[in-house]
C-alpha positions as CSV (number, residue, x, y, z in Angstrom):
1,X,43.2,66.7,-38.0
2,X,40.9,64.6,-40.1
3,X,37.6,63.1,-39.0
4,X,37.4,59.3,-39.6
5,X,34.5,57.9,-41.6
6,X,32.6,54.8,-40.6
7,X,31.5,52.3,-43.3
8,X,29.1,49.4,-42.9
9,X,30.3,46.2,-44.6
10,X,28.0,46.7,-47.7
11,X,29.5,50.1,-48.3
12,X,33.1,48.9,-47.8
13,X,32.5,45.8,-50.1
14,X,31.1,48.0,-52.9
15,X,34.3,50.1,-52.9
16,X,36.8,47.6,-51.6
17,X,39.0,47.9,-54.7
18,X,39.4,51.6,-53.9
19,X,40.9,51.0,-50.5
20,X,44.1,50.0,-49.0
21,X,42.8,47.8,-46.2
22,X,44.7,47.7,-42.9
23,X,43.8,45.0,-40.4
24,X,44.9,46.2,-36.9
25,X,44.3,42.8,-35.1
26,X,47.1,40.6,-33.9
27,X,48.8,38.4,-36.5
28,X,47.1,35.3,-35.1
29,X,43.6,36.9,-35.5
30,X,44.5,38.1,-39.0
31,X,45.6,34.6,-40.0
32,X,42.3,33.2,-38.7
33,X,40.5,35.2,-41.4
34,X,40.7,38.7,-42.8
35,X,39.1,41.0,-45.4
36,X,40.5,40.1,-48.8
37,X,43.5,42.2,-49.7
38,X,44.1,43.4,-46.1
39,X,47.5,44.2,-44.8
40,X,48.3,43.3,-41.2
41,X,49.7,46.0,-38.9
42,X,48.8,45.3,-35.3
43,X,47.4,48.3,-33.4
44,X,50.4,48.3,-31.0
45,X,52.7,48.7,-34.1
46,X,50.7,51.4,-35.7
47,X,53.0,54.3,-34.6
48,X,55.9,52.6,-36.3
49,X,53.9,52.2,-39.5
50,X,52.8,55.9,-39.8
51,X,55.3,56.8,-42.5
52,X,54.2,53.8,-44.7
53,X,50.5,54.6,-44.0
54,X,51.0,58.2,-44.9
55,X,52.5,57.1,-48.2
56,X,49.6,54.7,-48.8
57,X,47.1,57.3,-48.0
58,X,48.7,59.7,-50.5
59,X,47.8,57.1,-53.2
60,X,44.3,56.3,-52.1
61,X,41.9,55.8,-49.2
62,X,42.7,53.7,-46.2
63,X,40.2,51.3,-44.5
64,X,41.0,50.2,-41.0
65,X,39.6,46.9,-39.9
66,X,39.5,44.8,-36.7
67,X,37.2,42.2,-35.2
68,X,34.5,44.4,-33.9
69,X,35.3,48.0,-34.9
70,X,36.8,49.1,-31.6
71,X,40.5,48.8,-32.4
72,X,40.0,50.1,-35.9
73,X,38.3,53.2,-34.5
74,X,41.2,53.7,-32.1
75,X,43.6,53.3,-35.1
76,X,41.6,55.9,-37.1
77,X,41.9,58.3,-34.2
78,X,45.7,57.8,-34.0
79,X,45.9,58.3,-37.8
80,X,43.8,61.4,-37.6
81,X,46.1,62.8,-35.0
82,X,48.9,62.3,-37.6
83,X,46.8,64.0,-40.2
84,X,46.3,60.7,-42.1
85,X,42.7,60.2,-43.3
86,X,41.2,56.7,-42.8
87,X,37.8,55.0,-42.6
88,X,36.8,52.3,-40.2
89,X,34.7,49.2,-40.9
90,X,31.8,49.3,-38.5
91,X,31.4,45.9,-36.8
92,X,34.7,44.7,-38.2
93,X,35.3,41.3,-39.6
94,X,32.5,39.9,-37.4
95,X,30.0,42.0,-39.3
96,X,31.7,41.4,-42.6
97,X,31.4,37.6,-42.2
98,X,28.0,38.0,-40.7
99,X,26.7,39.4,-43.9
100,X,28.0,36.4,-45.8
101,X,31.2,38.0,-47.1
102,X,34.2,35.9,-47.4
103,X,37.3,36.1,-45.2
104,X,40.7,35.2,-46.6
105,X,42.6,32.6,-44.7
106,X,46.2,32.0,-45.8
107,X,47.1,28.3,-46.2
108,X,50.2,28.6,-44.0
109,X,48.6,30.9,-41.5
110,X,48.5,29.9,-37.8
111,X,45.1,30.5,-36.4
112,X,44.9,32.0,-33.0
113,X,41.8,32.7,-31.0
114,X,40.3,36.1,-31.4
115,X,41.5,38.6,-28.7
116,X,38.1,38.8,-27.1
117,X,38.1,35.0,-26.6
118,X,41.6,35.1,-25.2
119,X,40.5,37.7,-22.7
120,X,37.5,35.7,-21.7
121,X,39.6,32.6,-21.1
122,X,42.3,34.5,-19.1
123,X,39.7,36.5,-17.0
124,X,37.6,33.4,-16.4
125,X,40.6,31.3,-15.4
126,X,41.8,33.9,-13.0
127,X,38.4,34.3,-11.4
128,X,38.1,30.5,-10.9
129,X,41.7,30.3,-9.6
130,X,41.0,33.1,-7.1
131,X,37.8,31.4,-5.9
132,X,39.4,28.0,-5.7
133,X,42.5,29.2,-3.9
134,X,40.2,31.3,-1.6
135,X,38.8,28.1,-0.1
136,X,42.3,27.4,1.4
137,X,43.7,31.0,1.7
138,X,40.9,33.6,2.0
139,X,42.9,36.6,0.7
140,X,43.2,34.8,-2.7
141,X,39.5,35.8,-3.3
142,X,40.8,39.3,-3.9
143,X,42.2,38.1,-7.2
144,X,38.6,37.4,-8.4
145,X,37.4,40.7,-7.1
146,X,40.3,42.5,-8.9
147,X,39.5,40.8,-12.2
148,X,35.8,41.6,-11.8
149,X,36.7,45.2,-11.1
150,X,38.9,45.3,-14.2
151,X,36.1,43.9,-16.4
152,X,33.7,46.6,-15.2
153,X,36.4,49.3,-15.8
154,X,37.0,47.8,-19.2
155,X,33.4,48.0,-20.1
156,X,32.9,51.5,-18.8
157,X,36.0,52.9,-20.6
158,X,35.9,50.7,-23.7
159,X,39.5,49.8,-23.1
160,X,41.0,46.6,-22.1
161,X,44.3,46.3,-20.2
162,X,44.2,42.5,-20.3
163,X,43.9,42.5,-24.1
164,X,46.9,44.9,-24.3
165,X,48.9,42.5,-22.1
166,X,47.8,39.4,-24.1
167,X,48.7,41.1,-27.3
168,X,52.3,41.2,-26.2
169,X,52.4,37.3,-26.0
170,X,54.6,35.7,-28.7
171,X,51.7,34.0,-30.5
172,X,50.1,37.5,-31.0
173,X,53.2,39.2,-32.3
174,X,54.1,39.6,-36.0
175,X,57.4,38.2,-37.1
176,X,59.7,41.2,-37.9
177,X,60.1,40.0,-41.5
178,X,56.3,40.0,-41.9
179,X,55.8,43.5,-40.6
180,X,58.8,44.9,-42.6
181,X,57.4,43.3,-45.8
182,X,54.0,44.9,-45.1
183,X,55.5,48.3,-44.5
184,X,57.6,48.0,-47.6
185,X,54.5,47.0,-49.7
186,X,52.6,50.0,-48.4
187,X,55.4,52.4,-49.4
188,X,55.8,51.0,-52.9
């Protein structure tokens, strides 16, 4: 089992040409802006991509990227369990752009809100719905309590069930042809 390396954006930028960059965000997030040269393999499709990633790692170093560094750290752990070495970009594309580095945005890409923003909208909407419905039917307030409890659990465990559910929505899923092309490019 390998130990993942964490790189700050300046370190990654200095050696970007040496890395095969894998962005583990949803396709919509990737289309909204990604590190130049990055390939998109959403985190929930990483297991399927292990053979292609193993082939790419045999040719050079892998750099895993997401929005904040949480999903890329999870990806590195999954790759390490498969004995595939990889580094993670600390702070993700948010830190990358925050240092003034450019993000590539494809011309035909469909921009989707970042997952964190999607979660905030869904959680906030459900809390307001629970409170509003609770004025007529008191048990509906439990919806707000459940969402609040879920957010506390999410923060304590650094996991997010709502993000996992939202990632399965159609606008957050890669087209099969896109994922197949990415996997093929990594194996070549």
